[in-house]
All heavy atoms as TSV, in Angstrom:
chain	resi	resn	atom	element	x	y	z
A	1	MET	N	N	-35.176	-4.080	-26.716
A	1	MET	CA	C	-34.084	-3.208	-26.133
A	1	MET	C	C	-32.859	-4.110	-26.001
A	1	MET	O	O	-32.961	-5.122	-25.341
A	1	MET	CB	C	-34.600	-2.758	-24.819
A	1	MET	CG	C	-33.562	-1.879	-24.172
A	1	MET	SD	S	-34.018	-1.422	-22.395
A	1	MET	CE	C	-35.088	-0.051	-22.637
A	2	ALA	N	N	-31.698	-3.646	-26.598
A	2	ALA	CA	C	-30.506	-4.423	-26.552
A	2	ALA	C	C	-29.796	-4.106	-25.190
A	2	ALA	O	O	-29.778	-2.887	-24.770
A	2	ALA	CB	C	-29.652	-4.038	-27.673
A	3	GLU	N	N	-29.273	-5.076	-24.472
A	3	GLU	CA	C	-28.466	-4.966	-23.258
A	3	GLU	C	C	-27.014	-4.977	-23.543
A	3	GLU	O	O	-26.592	-6.099	-24.115
A	3	GLU	CB	C	-28.950	-5.999	-22.338
A	3	GLU	CG	C	-28.276	-5.775	-20.936
A	3	GLU	CD	C	-28.806	-6.755	-19.867
A	3	GLU	OE1	O	-30.002	-7.045	-19.965
A	3	GLU	OE2	O	-28.047	-7.144	-19.050
A	4	ASN	N	N	-26.212	-4.095	-23.310
A	4	ASN	CA	C	-24.796	-3.989	-23.576
A	4	ASN	C	C	-23.997	-4.636	-22.440
A	4	ASN	O	O	-22.807	-4.930	-22.661
A	4	ASN	CB	C	-24.309	-2.658	-23.756
A	4	ASN	CG	C	-24.905	-2.026	-25.153
A	4	ASN	OD1	O	-25.268	-2.784	-25.933
A	4	ASN	ND2	N	-24.958	-0.861	-25.223
A	5	HIS	N	N	-24.581	-4.848	-21.295
A	5	HIS	CA	C	-23.811	-5.435	-20.152
A	5	HIS	C	C	-23.601	-7.000	-20.365
A	5	HIS	O	O	-24.494	-7.741	-20.600
A	5	HIS	CB	C	-24.618	-5.192	-18.871
A	5	HIS	CG	C	-23.993	-5.859	-17.657
A	5	HIS	ND1	N	-22.807	-5.398	-17.181
A	5	HIS	CD2	C	-24.345	-6.859	-16.942
A	5	HIS	CE1	C	-22.513	-6.062	-16.057
A	5	HIS	NE2	N	-23.487	-7.092	-15.932
A	6	THR	N	N	-22.421	-7.358	-20.245
A	6	THR	CA	C	-22.035	-8.811	-20.355
A	6	THR	C	C	-21.863	-9.391	-18.984
A	6	THR	O	O	-21.067	-8.884	-18.248
A	6	THR	CB	C	-20.666	-8.943	-21.166
A	6	THR	OG1	O	-20.816	-8.340	-22.406
A	6	THR	CG2	C	-20.434	-10.424	-21.415
A	7	ASP	N	N	-22.683	-10.386	-18.739
A	7	ASP	CA	C	-22.621	-11.105	-17.441
A	7	ASP	C	C	-21.375	-12.003	-17.386
A	7	ASP	O	O	-21.289	-12.960	-18.181
A	7	ASP	CB	C	-23.840	-11.903	-17.298
A	7	ASP	CG	C	-23.964	-12.547	-15.874
A	7	ASP	OD1	O	-23.106	-12.127	-14.981
A	7	ASP	OD2	O	-24.813	-13.360	-15.615
A	8	PRO	N	N	-20.379	-11.771	-16.473
A	8	PRO	CA	C	-19.262	-12.634	-16.468
A	8	PRO	C	C	-19.563	-14.107	-15.993
A	8	PRO	O	O	-18.685	-14.990	-16.293
A	8	PRO	CB	C	-18.318	-12.001	-15.372
A	8	PRO	CG	C	-19.195	-11.129	-14.639
A	8	PRO	CD	C	-20.391	-10.737	-15.461
A	9	SER	N	N	-20.747	-14.341	-15.520
A	9	SER	CA	C	-21.020	-15.691	-15.164
A	9	SER	C	C	-21.939	-16.399	-16.313
A	9	SER	O	O	-22.579	-17.373	-16.093
A	9	SER	CB	C	-21.845	-15.748	-13.852
A	9	SER	OG	O	-23.108	-15.062	-13.975
A	10	GLY	N	N	-21.874	-15.737	-17.449
A	10	GLY	CA	C	-22.655	-16.300	-18.555
A	10	GLY	C	C	-22.274	-17.671	-18.920
A	10	GLY	O	O	-23.059	-18.450	-19.292
A	11	ASN	N	N	-20.887	-17.889	-18.998
A	11	ASN	CA	C	-20.469	-19.304	-19.291
A	11	ASN	C	C	-19.189	-19.527	-18.466
A	11	ASN	O	O	-18.603	-18.613	-17.854
A	11	ASN	CB	C	-20.268	-19.598	-20.712
A	11	ASN	CG	C	-19.214	-18.767	-21.335
A	11	ASN	OD1	O	-18.296	-18.375	-20.725
A	11	ASN	ND2	N	-19.381	-18.392	-22.586
A	12	THR	N	N	-18.733	-20.747	-18.365
A	12	THR	CA	C	-17.545	-21.054	-17.635
A	12	THR	C	C	-16.317	-20.293	-17.926
A	12	THR	O	O	-15.564	-19.826	-17.122
A	12	THR	CB	C	-17.376	-22.590	-17.604
A	12	THR	OG1	O	-18.549	-23.244	-17.161
A	12	THR	CG2	C	-16.201	-22.990	-16.610
A	13	ALA	N	N	-16.062	-20.246	-19.289
A	13	ALA	CA	C	-14.786	-19.648	-19.774
A	13	ALA	C	C	-14.839	-18.097	-19.365
A	13	ALA	O	O	-13.863	-17.565	-18.900
A	13	ALA	CB	C	-14.683	-19.842	-21.220
A	14	GLN	N	N	-15.977	-17.462	-19.552
A	14	GLN	CA	C	-16.026	-16.025	-19.191
A	14	GLN	C	C	-15.868	-15.862	-17.675
A	14	GLN	O	O	-15.212	-14.907	-17.255
A	14	GLN	CB	C	-17.385	-15.420	-19.594
A	14	GLN	CG	C	-17.446	-15.208	-21.088
A	14	GLN	CD	C	-18.865	-14.587	-21.461
A	14	GLN	OE1	O	-19.779	-14.679	-20.617
A	14	GLN	NE2	N	-18.949	-13.880	-22.648
A	15	PHE	N	N	-16.447	-16.715	-16.905
A	15	PHE	CA	C	-16.387	-16.562	-15.402
A	15	PHE	C	C	-14.879	-16.853	-15.018
A	15	PHE	O	O	-14.389	-16.118	-14.120
A	15	PHE	CB	C	-17.276	-17.613	-14.696
A	15	PHE	CG	C	-17.225	-17.541	-13.248
A	15	PHE	CD1	C	-17.771	-16.462	-12.530
A	15	PHE	CD2	C	-16.579	-18.518	-12.518
A	15	PHE	CE1	C	-17.657	-16.384	-11.144
A	15	PHE	CE2	C	-16.524	-18.438	-11.141
A	15	PHE	CZ	C	-17.057	-17.359	-10.464
A	16	ARG	N	N	-14.248	-17.793	-15.568
A	16	ARG	CA	C	-12.830	-18.088	-15.178
A	16	ARG	C	C	-11.942	-16.882	-15.545
A	16	ARG	O	O	-11.025	-16.498	-14.719
A	16	ARG	CB	C	-12.380	-19.323	-15.789
A	16	ARG	CG	C	-12.889	-20.539	-15.069
A	16	ARG	CD	C	-12.334	-21.817	-15.661
A	16	ARG	NE	N	-12.947	-22.957	-14.999
A	16	ARG	CZ	C	-12.858	-24.142	-15.509
A	16	ARG	NH1	N	-12.255	-24.405	-16.665
A	16	ARG	NH2	N	-13.395	-25.216	-14.818
A	17	ALA	N	N	-12.199	-16.350	-16.698
A	17	ALA	CA	C	-11.411	-15.103	-17.082
A	17	ALA	C	C	-11.687	-13.955	-16.194
A	17	ALA	O	O	-10.794	-13.167	-15.890
A	17	ALA	CB	C	-11.754	-14.754	-18.493
A	18	PHE	N	N	-12.939	-13.828	-15.710
A	18	PHE	CA	C	-13.283	-12.686	-14.735
A	18	PHE	C	C	-12.574	-12.913	-13.367
A	18	PHE	O	O	-12.002	-11.977	-12.870
A	18	PHE	CB	C	-14.798	-12.638	-14.534
A	18	PHE	CG	C	-15.210	-11.784	-13.503
A	18	PHE	CD1	C	-15.245	-10.406	-13.786
A	18	PHE	CD2	C	-15.747	-12.226	-12.338
A	18	PHE	CE1	C	-15.742	-9.581	-12.730
A	18	PHE	CE2	C	-16.136	-11.364	-11.337
A	18	PHE	CZ	C	-16.095	-9.976	-11.530
A	19	VAL	N	N	-12.538	-14.121	-12.891
A	19	VAL	CA	C	-11.970	-14.461	-11.659
A	19	VAL	C	C	-10.474	-14.301	-11.687
A	19	VAL	O	O	-9.789	-13.791	-10.757
A	19	VAL	CB	C	-12.358	-15.835	-11.093
A	19	VAL	CG1	C	-11.534	-16.338	-9.951
A	19	VAL	CG2	C	-13.858	-15.900	-10.873
A	20	ASP	N	N	-9.847	-14.757	-12.804
A	20	ASP	CA	C	-8.348	-14.634	-12.929
A	20	ASP	C	C	-7.778	-13.340	-13.351
A	20	ASP	O	O	-6.668	-13.159	-13.354
A	20	ASP	CB	C	-7.936	-15.715	-13.996
A	20	ASP	CG	C	-8.156	-17.161	-13.461
A	20	ASP	OD1	O	-8.241	-17.383	-12.255
A	20	ASP	OD2	O	-8.215	-18.066	-14.184
A	21	ALA	N	N	-8.695	-12.335	-13.573
A	21	ALA	CA	C	-8.259	-11.041	-13.994
A	21	ALA	C	C	-7.576	-10.343	-12.787
A	21	ALA	O	O	-8.003	-10.438	-11.680
A	21	ALA	CB	C	-9.398	-10.188	-14.479
A	22	PRO	N	N	-6.407	-9.711	-13.019
A	22	PRO	CA	C	-5.707	-9.115	-11.932
A	22	PRO	C	C	-6.492	-7.817	-11.460
A	22	PRO	O	O	-7.098	-7.060	-12.260
A	22	PRO	CB	C	-4.388	-8.647	-12.506
A	22	PRO	CG	C	-4.596	-8.586	-13.971
A	22	PRO	CD	C	-5.657	-9.556	-14.286
A	23	ASP	N	N	-6.435	-7.607	-10.144
A	23	ASP	CA	C	-7.147	-6.445	-9.537
A	23	ASP	C	C	-6.152	-5.322	-9.466
A	23	ASP	O	O	-5.067	-5.430	-8.964
A	23	ASP	CB	C	-7.574	-6.785	-8.118
A	23	ASP	CG	C	-8.362	-5.702	-7.445
A	23	ASP	OD1	O	-8.826	-4.917	-8.146
A	23	ASP	OD2	O	-8.597	-5.852	-6.222
A	24	THR	N	N	-6.531	-4.197	-10.232
A	24	THR	CA	C	-5.566	-3.094	-10.272
A	24	THR	C	C	-5.382	-2.349	-9.040
A	24	THR	O	O	-4.400	-1.796	-8.777
A	24	THR	CB	C	-6.120	-2.168	-11.390
A	24	THR	OG1	O	-7.418	-1.671	-11.084
A	24	THR	CG2	C	-6.091	-2.790	-12.770
A	25	ALA	N	N	-6.441	-2.319	-8.130
A	25	ALA	CA	C	-6.297	-1.670	-6.859
A	25	ALA	C	C	-5.403	-2.408	-5.883
A	25	ALA	O	O	-4.650	-1.774	-5.088
A	25	ALA	CB	C	-7.759	-1.502	-6.174
A	26	ALA	N	N	-5.163	-3.716	-6.024
A	26	ALA	CA	C	-4.326	-4.474	-5.054
A	26	ALA	C	C	-2.881	-4.273	-5.531
A	26	ALA	O	O	-1.933	-4.577	-4.760
A	26	ALA	CB	C	-4.727	-5.920	-5.130
A	27	ALA	N	N	-2.564	-3.859	-6.702
A	27	ALA	CA	C	-1.230	-3.697	-7.272
A	27	ALA	C	C	-0.672	-2.298	-6.983
A	27	ALA	O	O	0.406	-1.963	-7.548
A	27	ALA	CB	C	-1.198	-4.072	-8.754
A	28	ALA	N	N	-1.215	-1.495	-6.096
A	28	ALA	CA	C	-0.829	-0.170	-5.833
A	28	ALA	C	C	0.627	-0.333	-5.105
A	28	ALA	O	O	0.762	-1.137	-4.220
A	28	ALA	CB	C	-1.746	0.563	-4.991
A	29	PRO	N	N	1.532	0.617	-5.489
A	29	PRO	CA	C	2.842	0.577	-4.878
A	29	PRO	C	C	2.773	0.976	-3.374
A	29	PRO	O	O	1.970	1.903	-3.019
A	29	PRO	CB	C	3.706	1.450	-5.709
A	29	PRO	CG	C	2.773	2.388	-6.343
A	29	PRO	CD	C	1.477	1.609	-6.481
A	30	THR	N	N	3.621	0.437	-2.562
A	30	THR	CA	C	3.655	0.866	-1.143
A	30	THR	C	C	4.438	2.160	-0.992
A	30	THR	O	O	5.411	2.259	-1.649
A	30	THR	CB	C	4.277	-0.296	-0.265
A	30	THR	OG1	O	5.633	-0.551	-0.803
A	30	THR	CG2	C	3.439	-1.520	-0.369
A	31	PRO	N	N	4.114	2.992	-0.083
A	31	PRO	CA	C	4.743	4.234	0.110
A	31	PRO	C	C	6.174	3.959	0.742
A	31	PRO	O	O	6.426	2.977	1.395
A	31	PRO	CB	C	3.943	5.053	0.983
A	31	PRO	CG	C	3.014	4.012	1.704
A	31	PRO	CD	C	2.790	2.890	0.747
A	32	SER	N	N	7.034	4.975	0.529
A	32	SER	CA	C	8.415	4.781	1.069
A	32	SER	C	C	8.378	4.922	2.595
A	32	SER	O	O	7.663	5.781	3.143
A	32	SER	CB	C	9.293	5.911	0.475
A	32	SER	OG	O	10.514	5.841	1.000
A	33	ARG	N	N	9.206	4.162	3.221
A	33	ARG	CA	C	9.435	4.217	4.672
A	33	ARG	C	C	10.558	5.174	5.145
A	33	ARG	O	O	10.821	5.346	6.317
A	33	ARG	CB	C	9.701	2.883	5.269
A	33	ARG	CG	C	8.492	1.984	5.111
A	33	ARG	CD	C	8.758	0.660	5.874
A	33	ARG	NE	N	7.648	-0.226	5.746
A	33	ARG	CZ	C	7.581	-1.436	6.278
A	33	ARG	NH1	N	8.623	-1.855	6.958
A	33	ARG	NH2	N	6.623	-2.178	6.176
A	34	LEU	N	N	11.289	5.788	4.109
A	34	LEU	CA	C	12.393	6.573	4.461
A	34	LEU	C	C	12.080	7.736	5.372
A	34	LEU	O	O	12.834	8.051	6.349
A	34	LEU	CB	C	13.054	7.013	3.120
A	34	LEU	CG	C	14.308	7.876	3.341
A	34	LEU	CD1	C	15.416	7.075	3.957
A	34	LEU	CD2	C	14.813	8.378	2.030
A	35	PRO	N	N	10.954	8.521	5.162
A	35	PRO	CA	C	10.703	9.610	6.012
A	35	PRO	C	C	10.431	9.153	7.483
A	35	PRO	O	O	10.836	9.828	8.454
A	35	PRO	CB	C	9.444	10.295	5.421
A	35	PRO	CG	C	9.477	9.900	3.974
A	35	PRO	CD	C	10.096	8.493	4.002
A	36	LEU	N	N	9.802	8.029	7.629
A	36	LEU	CA	C	9.516	7.407	9.013
A	36	LEU	C	C	10.812	7.108	9.662
A	36	LEU	O	O	11.045	7.472	10.865
A	36	LEU	CB	C	8.640	6.222	8.867
A	36	LEU	CG	C	8.328	5.559	10.188
A	36	LEU	CD1	C	7.486	6.422	11.092
A	36	LEU	CD2	C	7.617	4.247	9.917
A	37	ILE	N	N	11.697	6.449	8.992
A	37	ILE	CA	C	12.950	6.027	9.562
A	37	ILE	C	C	13.837	7.333	9.901
A	37	ILE	O	O	14.483	7.343	10.965
A	37	ILE	CB	C	13.682	5.103	8.605
A	37	ILE	CG1	C	12.998	3.798	8.434
A	37	ILE	CG2	C	15.174	4.838	9.120
A	37	ILE	CD1	C	13.450	2.875	7.389
A	38	ALA	N	N	13.855	8.280	8.999
A	38	ALA	CA	C	14.600	9.434	9.238
A	38	ALA	C	C	14.069	10.238	10.469
A	38	ALA	O	O	14.735	10.767	11.290
A	38	ALA	CB	C	14.543	10.347	8.037
A	39	GLY	N	N	12.769	10.262	10.594
A	39	GLY	CA	C	12.131	10.979	11.699
A	39	GLY	C	C	12.399	10.282	13.073
A	39	GLY	O	O	12.688	10.936	14.080
A	40	ILE	N	N	12.381	8.907	13.049
A	40	ILE	CA	C	12.750	8.216	14.300
A	40	ILE	C	C	14.247	8.399	14.602
A	40	ILE	O	O	14.521	8.629	15.799
A	40	ILE	CB	C	12.368	6.717	14.108
A	40	ILE	CG1	C	10.887	6.549	14.105
A	40	ILE	CG2	C	13.073	5.924	15.221
A	40	ILE	CD1	C	10.455	5.087	13.741
A	41	GLY	N	N	15.076	8.433	13.671
A	41	GLY	CA	C	16.513	8.636	13.894
A	41	GLY	C	C	16.717	10.043	14.388
A	41	GLY	O	O	17.566	10.198	15.361
A	42	ALA	N	N	16.065	11.103	13.844
A	42	ALA	CA	C	16.240	12.435	14.386
A	42	ALA	C	C	15.721	12.486	15.802
A	42	ALA	O	O	16.329	13.220	16.688
A	42	ALA	CB	C	15.553	13.389	13.475
A	43	ALA	N	N	14.663	11.873	16.184
A	43	ALA	CA	C	14.135	11.893	17.545
A	43	ALA	C	C	15.055	11.309	18.540
A	43	ALA	O	O	15.276	11.743	19.628
A	43	ALA	CB	C	12.755	11.164	17.544
A	44	VAL	N	N	15.690	10.138	18.084
A	44	VAL	CA	C	16.688	9.522	18.911
A	44	VAL	C	C	17.881	10.367	19.206
A	44	VAL	O	O	18.373	10.510	20.301
A	44	VAL	CB	C	17.067	8.101	18.336
A	44	VAL	CG1	C	18.325	7.602	19.029
A	44	VAL	CG2	C	15.885	7.165	18.402
A	45	VAL	N	N	18.307	11.026	18.150
A	45	VAL	CA	C	19.447	11.998	18.300
A	45	VAL	C	C	19.072	13.155	19.204
A	45	VAL	O	O	19.908	13.536	20.152
A	45	VAL	CB	C	19.941	12.532	16.860
A	45	VAL	CG1	C	20.818	13.620	16.998
A	45	VAL	CG2	C	20.489	11.359	16.070
A	46	VAL	N	N	17.867	13.716	19.055
A	46	VAL	CA	C	17.551	14.864	19.973
A	46	VAL	C	C	17.440	14.408	21.365
A	46	VAL	O	O	17.802	15.059	22.299
A	46	VAL	CB	C	16.136	15.418	19.479
A	46	VAL	CG1	C	15.516	16.386	20.447
A	46	VAL	CG2	C	16.367	16.107	18.101
A	47	VAL	N	N	16.814	13.223	21.647
A	47	VAL	CA	C	16.659	12.754	23.017
A	47	VAL	C	C	18.051	12.426	23.632
A	47	VAL	O	O	18.337	12.804	24.745
A	47	VAL	CB	C	15.805	11.403	23.032
A	47	VAL	CG1	C	15.879	10.709	24.429
A	47	VAL	CG2	C	14.440	11.741	22.689
A	48	ALA	N	N	18.980	11.877	22.799
A	48	ALA	CA	C	20.367	11.589	23.309
A	48	ALA	C	C	21.091	12.979	23.628
A	48	ALA	O	O	21.818	13.035	24.566
A	48	ALA	CB	C	21.117	10.809	22.208
A	49	LEU	N	N	20.887	13.953	22.749
A	49	LEU	CA	C	21.513	15.241	22.987
A	49	LEU	C	C	20.900	15.907	24.201
A	49	LEU	O	O	21.704	16.493	25.081
A	49	LEU	CB	C	21.314	16.142	21.780
A	49	LEU	CG	C	21.800	17.485	21.890
A	49	LEU	CD1	C	23.364	17.484	21.956
A	49	LEU	CD2	C	21.432	18.408	20.619
A	50	VAL	N	N	19.677	15.851	24.509
A	50	VAL	CA	C	19.040	16.377	25.628
A	50	VAL	C	C	19.518	15.683	26.952
A	50	VAL	O	O	19.932	16.250	27.914
A	50	VAL	CB	C	17.524	16.406	25.616
A	50	VAL	CG1	C	16.932	16.759	26.914
A	50	VAL	CG2	C	17.027	17.342	24.564
A	51	ALA	N	N	19.714	14.366	26.849
A	51	ALA	CA	C	20.118	13.554	27.990
A	51	ALA	C	C	21.646	13.902	28.274
A	51	ALA	O	O	22.033	14.079	29.360
A	51	ALA	CB	C	19.953	12.098	27.675
A	52	TRP	N	N	22.416	14.078	27.197
A	52	TRP	CA	C	23.860	14.354	27.443
A	52	TRP	C	C	24.001	15.785	28.105
A	52	TRP	O	O	24.903	15.945	28.922
A	52	TRP	CB	C	24.543	14.292	26.067
A	52	TRP	CG	C	26.041	14.559	26.152
A	52	TRP	CD1	C	26.935	13.788	26.665
A	52	TRP	CD2	C	26.698	15.743	25.626
A	52	TRP	NE1	N	28.103	14.435	26.514
A	52	TRP	CE2	C	28.061	15.570	25.933
A	52	TRP	CE3	C	26.234	16.873	25.027
A	52	TRP	CZ2	C	28.937	16.563	25.561
A	52	TRP	CZ3	C	27.174	17.840	24.591
A	52	TRP	CH2	C	28.555	17.711	24.902
A	53	LEU	N	N	23.136	16.715	27.558
A	53	LEU	CA	C	23.266	18.163	28.111
A	53	LEU	C	C	22.776	18.073	29.540
A	53	LEU	O	O	23.265	18.845	30.410
A	53	LEU	CB	C	22.477	19.067	27.304
A	53	LEU	CG	C	22.987	19.434	25.919
A	53	LEU	CD1	C	22.065	20.271	25.117
A	53	LEU	CD2	C	24.343	20.071	26.114
A	54	ALA	N	N	21.798	17.178	29.878
A	54	ALA	CA	C	21.248	17.216	31.339
A	54	ALA	C	C	22.297	16.552	32.227
A	54	ALA	O	O	22.294	16.967	33.433
A	54	ALA	CB	C	19.965	16.507	31.292
A	55	LEU	N	N	23.029	15.658	31.759
A	55	LEU	CA	C	23.980	15.009	32.635
A	55	LEU	C	C	25.342	15.662	32.697
A	55	LEU	O	O	26.153	15.354	33.541
A	55	LEU	CB	C	24.201	13.450	32.200
A	55	LEU	CG	C	22.977	12.700	32.268
A	55	LEU	CD1	C	23.216	11.313	31.638
A	55	LEU	CD2	C	22.458	12.535	33.707
A	56	ALA	N	N	25.547	16.603	31.778
A	56	ALA	CA	C	26.913	17.304	31.696
A	56	ALA	C	C	27.020	18.432	32.692
A	56	ALA	O	O	26.114	18.910	33.240
A	56	ALA	CB	C	27.171	17.824	30.381
């Protein structure tokens, strides 16, 4: 019975290539922070408007 699975620790060169291979999951792009910043800015504006109306 032939085995198609190649063991990356079969020899030193294969193991080093396996270890040095880039991880595709770690290279995922980070999401944008723009919606978070816009939401915080809008909340500050609303709080300032309510405070201004309460003191007027």
